[in-house]
C-alpha positions in Angstrom: 52.1 -60.0 12.2 50.7 -64.7 12.3 52.8 -66.9 11.5 53.4 -70.5 11.0 56.5 -72.2 10.5 56.2 -76.0 10.0 60.1 -76.7 9.0 61.4 -73.6 11.1 62.9 -71.6 8.0 65.5 -68.9 9.4 66.8 -69.3 6.2 66.9 -68.7 2.4 67.9 -67.9 -0.5 64.5 -68.1 -2.7 61.5 -66.2 -1.3 58.2 -66.9 -3.8 55.4 -65.0 -2.0 51.4 -65.5 -3.1 49.0 -63.2 -1.7 45.7 -64.0 -0.9 42.6 -63.8 0.7 39.9 -66.1 -0.2 41.4 -67.9 -2.4 41.0 -71.4 -0.9 39.6 -72.9 -4.8 42.7 -72.0 -6.5 45.9 -71.6 -4.6 46.6 -75.1 -3.8 46.7 -75.4 -7.9 49.5 -72.3 -7.5 51.1 -73.3 -4.7 52.0 -77.3 -7.0 53.3 -75.3 -10.4 55.5 -72.7 -7.8 56.9 -76.2 -6.4 57.6 -77.5 -9.2 59.3 -74.6 -10.5 61.7 -74.1 -7.9 62.4 -77.4 -8.1 62.8 -78.1 -11.8 64.8 -75.1 -12.0 66.3 -74.2 -8.4 67.0 -77.2 -6.8 70.2 -76.6 -5.4 68.9 -73.7 -3.8 67.4 -73.2 -0.4 64.1 -72.0 -1.3 60.6 -71.8 0.6 56.7 -70.5 -0.1 55.2 -67.8 1.5 51.3 -67.1 1.9 50.9 -63.4 2.3 47.4 -64.1 3.7 44.2 -61.6 4.9 43.3 -63.6 7.3 41.1 -65.4 5.3 37.5 -67.0 6.7 37.6 -69.4 3.6 40.0 -71.8 5.0 42.8 -70.6 2.2 45.5 -71.2 5.2 44.7 -74.8 5.5 44.7 -75.7 1.9 48.1 -74.0 1.4 49.7 -75.6 4.6 48.4 -78.9 3.6 48.9 -79.1 -0.4 52.4 -81.1 -0.6 55.5 -79.9 -1.3 59.4 -80.9 -2.1 59.5 -76.7 -0.7 59.1 -76.0 2.6 56.2 -73.1 3.3 55.5 -70.6 5.2 52.1 -68.6 6.3 52.3 -65.1 7.0 48.7 -63.3 7.7 47.4 -59.7 8.9 45.5 -60.2 12.1 41.8 -60.1 11.9 40.0 -57.2 9.8 42.9 -56.4 8.1 43.1 -56.1 4.9 44.5 -55.4 1.8 46.7 -57.2 -1.0 49.6 -53.8 0.3 49.2 -55.7 3.9 50.1 -59.2 2.3 53.2 -58.0 0.5 54.3 -55.3 3.0 53.8 -59.2 5.3 56.1 -60.9 3.0 58.4 -58.5 2.3 59.5 -58.5 5.7 59.7 -61.6 5.6 62.2 -61.4 2.7 64.6 -59.5 4.3 64.1 -61.6 8.2 66.0 -64.5 6.4 67.7 -62.9 3.7 67.0 -63.8 0.5 69.2 -62.4 -2.6 66.2 -63.9 -4.9 62.0 -63.5 -4.7 58.7 -63.3 -6.6 55.3 -62.9 -6.9 52.1 -64.3 -8.1 48.2 -64.0 -7.7 46.8 -66.7 -6.0 44.4 -67.0 -8.3 46.0 -67.1 -11.2 44.8 -70.5 -13.2 47.5 -71.2 -15.5 50.3 -70.5 -14.2 53.6 -72.9 -15.6 56.5 -74.0 -13.9 58.1 -71.9 -16.6 57.0 -68.6 -15.2 59.0 -70.0 -11.5 62.0 -70.5 -14.4 61.6 -66.5 -16.1 60.3 -64.6 -12.8 63.6 -65.7 -10.9 66.5 -66.5 -13.4 67.0 -62.7 -14.4 67.4 -61.8 -10.8 70.2 -64.3 -10.2 71.7 -62.8 -13.1 71.4 -59.2 -11.6 68.3 -57.8 -12.4 66.2 -55.9 -9.7 63.1 -56.0 -11.2 61.1 -58.1 -13.7 58.0 -57.4 -15.5 55.9 -59.3 -17.2 54.5 -59.1 -20.7 51.0 -61.0 -20.9 48.4 -61.6 -23.2 45.3 -60.5 -22.0 41.7 -59.7 -23.7 40.4 -56.2 -23.8 38.6 -56.0 -21.0 40.9 -57.2 -18.6 43.7 -54.8 -17.4 41.4 -51.7 -18.4 43.2 -49.6 -15.5 46.7 -50.2 -17.2 45.9 -49.7 -20.6 44.8 -47.1 -20.3 46.3 -44.7 -17.2 48.7 -46.4 -16.1 50.4 -48.3 -19.2 50.2 -44.9 -21.4 50.9 -42.4 -19.0 54.4 -44.3 -17.8 55.2 -45.0 -21.1 54.0 -41.1 -21.9 55.4 -39.4 -19.3 58.4 -41.1 -17.9 59.4 -43.2 -21.6 59.6 -46.6 -19.6 58.2 -49.3 -21.8 56.6 -51.6 -19.3 53.3 -53.0 -21.0 52.3 -54.4 -17.1 53.2 -52.2 -14.6 50.3 -53.2 -11.6 51.3 -56.8 -12.9 50.1 -59.5 -10.0 53.7 -61.1 -11.0 57.0 -59.8 -10.0 60.7 -60.9 -10.0 62.9 -58.9 -7.3 66.2 -58.4 -5.9 66.6 -58.1 -1.8 68.3 -54.6 -2.3 64.6 -53.6 -4.2 62.9 -55.3 -1.2 64.0 -53.0 1.1 63.9 -49.4 -0.9 60.5 -50.5 -0.7 60.4 -51.5 2.7 62.0 -47.7 3.2 59.0 -45.5 1.7 56.5 -44.3 3.9 53.4 -46.6 3.4 49.9 -44.7 3.0 47.2 -46.7 3.3 45.8 -46.8 -0.9 49.9 -48.9 -1.0 48.2 -50.9 1.8 45.6 -51.6 -0.3 45.4 -52.2 -4.6 47.9 -49.3 -4.0 50.9 -51.7 -4.2 51.3 -53.0 -7.4 51.9 -49.1 -9.2 54.0 -48.3 -6.3 56.4 -51.3 -6.9 57.1 -50.5 -10.3 57.7 -46.6 -10.0 59.9 -47.2 -6.7 62.0 -49.4 -8.8 62.3 -47.0 -11.9 62.3 -43.6 -9.1 65.1 -45.5 -7.2 67.0 -46.4 -11.1 67.0 -49.6 -10.2 68.3 -52.7 -13.0 64.8 -53.6 -15.1 63.7 -55.7 -17.4 60.9 -57.8 -18.8 59.6 -61.4 -19.1 57.0 -62.9 -21.5 54.7 -64.8 -19.8 51.7 -66.1 -22.3 48.7 -65.3 -21.7 47.2 -64.5 -18.3 44.0 -66.7 -16.8 42.9 -65.3 -13.3 39.5 -64.4 -12.1 38.7 -61.1 -13.7 39.0 -57.6 -11.7 35.9 -55.8 -12.7 33.7 -56.1 -9.4 37.0 -54.6 -8.2 37.8 -52.1 -10.0 35.7 -49.2 -8.6 37.7 -48.9 -5.7 40.5 -50.6 -7.1 40.8 -47.3 -9.2 41.2 -44.8 -6.8 43.6 -46.5 -4.5 45.4 -47.3 -7.7 44.8 -43.8 -9.2 45.4 -42.0 -5.8 49.3 -43.8 -5.7 50.8 -43.7 -9.4 49.5 -39.8 -9.0 50.5 -38.9 -5.7 54.0 -40.5 -6.8 54.7 -39.1 -10.1 54.4 -35.3 -8.3 56.2 -35.8 -6.0 58.9 -36.7 -8.1 58.0 -34.6 -10.8 61.9 -34.9 -11.6 61.4 -37.6 -13.3 59.5 -35.8 -16.3 60.1 -32.5 -17.0 62.5 -33.2 -18.8 63.7 -34.5 -22.5 64.0 -38.3 -22.6 63.1 -40.5 -24.9 61.4 -44.1 -24.7 63.4 -46.6 -22.7 62.0 -50.8 -24.0 63.1 -53.3 -21.6 65.2 -55.9 -22.7 62.9 -59.0 -22.8 65.4 -61.4 -21.3 62.8 -64.8 -20.9 60.0 -66.1 -22.6 57.3 -69.2 -21.7 55.0 -70.8 -24.2 51.7 -68.7 -25.2 48.9 -70.5 -24.7 45.2 -68.6 -24.6 43.2 -66.4 -23.1 39.4 -67.7 -22.8 36.9 -65.4 -24.1 34.9 -63.1 -21.8 33.0 -59.6 -22.1 32.2 -57.4 -20.0 29.6 -55.6 -19.6 29.9 -51.8 -20.5 26.5 -50.6 -19.6 27.0 -50.0 -16.2 30.8 -48.3 -17.3 28.0 -45.5 -19.6 25.4 -45.1 -17.4 27.7 -44.1 -14.1 29.7 -42.2 -16.6 26.9 -40.1 -17.0 24.7 -40.1 -14.2 28.4 -38.6 -12.0 29.0 -36.7 -14.5 25.2 -34.4 -14.5 25.4 -35.6 -10.7 28.9 -33.4 -10.5 28.7 -30.5 -13.4 29.8 -28.1 -11.9 32.4 -29.2 -9.5 34.4 -30.6 -12.6 34.5 -28.3 -14.6 37.4 -26.4 -12.4 40.4 -28.9 -12.8 39.8 -28.9 -16.4 41.7 -26.0 -19.2 38.6 -24.3 -20.9 39.8 -26.1 -24.0 38.7 -29.8 -23.2 35.7 -28.4 -20.5 34.4 -26.9 -23.9 35.0 -30.1 -25.5 33.3 -33.0 -22.6 31.1 -30.3 -22.7 29.4 -30.8 -25.9 29.3 -34.6 -26.0 28.8 -35.2 -22.0 25.5 -32.5 -22.5 24.9 -31.2 -26.5 25.7 -34.4 -28.3 24.9 -37.0 -24.8 27.6 -39.4 -26.5 29.7 -39.8 -24.1 32.4 -40.2 -27.0 35.9 -39.4 -25.6 38.9 -41.0 -28.2 42.4 -40.8 -27.8 43.4 -37.3 -27.8 40.6 -36.0 -25.5 41.5 -38.8 -23.4 45.2 -37.6 -23.1 44.1 -33.6 -22.2 41.4 -35.0 -20.0 44.1 -37.5 -17.9 47.0 -34.6 -17.8 44.4 -32.2 -16.7 43.8 -34.0 -13.9 47.2 -35.2 -12.5 47.7 -31.8 -13.0 45.0 -30.5 -10.5 46.0 -33.1 -8.9 49.5 -32.2 -8.1 47.7 -28.4 -7.2 45.5 -30.6 -4.4 48.4 -32.1 -3.3 48.2 -30.9 0.5 44.3 -31.3 1.0 42.8 -34.3 0.7 39.4 -34.0 0.2 40.2 -32.5 -3.1 42.8 -35.2 -4.6 39.7 -37.8 -4.2 37.1 -35.3 -5.5 39.6 -35.3 -8.2 40.6 -39.7 -8.8 36.8 -39.9 -8.8 35.7 -36.7 -11.3 38.2 -38.4 -13.2 37.0 -41.7 -13.1 33.8 -40.3 -15.0 35.7 -39.9 -17.8 37.7 -42.9 -17.0 34.5 -45.6 -17.5 33.6 -43.4 -20.9 36.8 -44.1 -22.4 37.1 -47.7 -21.7 33.2 -47.3 -23.3 34.5 -45.8 -26.3 38.0 -48.1 -26.3 35.6 -50.8 -26.3 33.8 -50.2 -29.2 37.1 -49.0 -31.3 38.2 -52.3 -30.9 34.9 -54.7 -31.0 35.2 -55.9 -34.4 39.9 -56.1 -34.2 41.6 -59.0 -33.6 43.9 -59.4 -29.9 47.1 -58.4 -32.1 44.5 -54.8 -32.9 43.7 -54.5 -30.1 47.3 -54.4 -28.6 48.1 -52.3 -31.3 45.6 -49.7 -30.9 46.3 -49.6 -26.8 50.6 -49.0 -27.9 49.1 -46.0 -30.2 47.7 -44.2 -27.4 51.0 -44.8 -25.1 52.5 -43.3 -28.4 50.4 -40.6 -28.4 50.5 -39.5 -24.4 54.5 -40.3 -25.4 53.4 -37.4 -28.2 51.4 -34.9 -26.4 52.9 -35.0 -22.9 54.5 -31.5 -24.4 51.0 -30.6 -23.0 51.6 -31.6 -19.4 54.5 -29.3 -19.2 52.9 -26.7 -20.5 50.9 -26.6 -17.5 53.2 -26.0 -15.6 55.2 -23.7 -17.1 51.4 -21.8 -17.2 51.1 -22.2 -13.1 54.5 -22.7 -11.2 
C-alpha cells in the first residue's frame, strides 16, 4: 500500500474515507464539503480525511492533497494496475484499524451534491451507539437498477430487512464492524464492485446495530457504463453470502424497518434517460445464444413462461411475479453449484439476461409515473418477494 501522510497522523477519532479511481474532476468538491461538515459538527474530535485510490493516472492524488482543508488528510493507494473499489476500501479499513478510530464513514468521490449535513448524518449515529448507518436517497428510476431489482427485494424478501440502499456508496460504521469485515475472507469480487453488498450483508449477519439516514437526492456519475461487470460481481458476492448463510432466511421472519435517525434537505436530481433498447437487444440475443443451456437452471413452470415470452411471443415481458420465480430459481441453482466456479459464472450470466428484460419492462410500467409512484412500485415488488419467499423455501425442501 502506498501512503502519503503529510501531517504524520497516527491516531484519530473520526475517519472519512473517499474511494476513487480517476476522480480528479469531482473529488475536490467532496473533500471541501466533508471538511466543512467535520468542522461544523465535530470540531472537538480528532478527524482525518482519507483518499483510498487506485493509483489514478488522472492526477486524483494531487488534486486531493492540494485541496485546502482544516482537517488533515492522508492519501493511500493500491499499487499500479491493482484496481477495484473493494481494494480501496480494504486499505481504508486497515488504516482505520491502525488509527484506532471509533467512528468512520464513506462517501463516493463522484458525488456532486454532497453537503456538510451528510457528514453529520453518517457519523452522529455511530457516536450514539449504532454500528452501521445505511442511507436513503431520492434517486431517479434509471439509477440504482441492481439495487431496485435484485439487492433490495432479496434482502427485504428473504432476510426481512427493509434496507432501501444496500449497495450505497455512502455509509457510517463503527470500529467493531470494521474489524469484523476485515476478519472475513475477501474474494476477488469483493475486492471489486461486490464490496458494498458484502458490507451490508455482514452487518446483518454479525447482528450489528443498524439504522438509516435520509440524505435526500444523490447526484453522481451514472453507473450505466459499468453495469455489465458490476452486475456479475455484485450478484456473485450476494448469492455466495446468501447460500453460505441459509440459516439467515430458512426460518419464519417479520420485516424489520431500520429506525430513521437523521434527515437532510431533499433536493432534486437531474433528469436522465437510459437507452433501454440496448438492454432488450442484449437480452434477446444472449437468450437465443444460450437457449439450450438456460433451461436446466429454471423450474419447469418458470421455463414454460420464459419460453412463451422469449420464443413464442418475442415480447421479453417479465413482470414482477415471473421475475420473483426466475430470481429465486437462479439463487437456488447457484446454491447447488456452490463449489463449481464455472457453473456459478454461467448462472449469473444467464440471470443477467432476464435482469435486462425485467428492467426494460419495469421502465415501461412506470413510464408515465411520478417519482413517488415509481418508488411505490419498487416497494411493492420487494413486498411481493417477501410474500412469495415460500417459493424458495419449497425448492430447498424438495432438493435437500
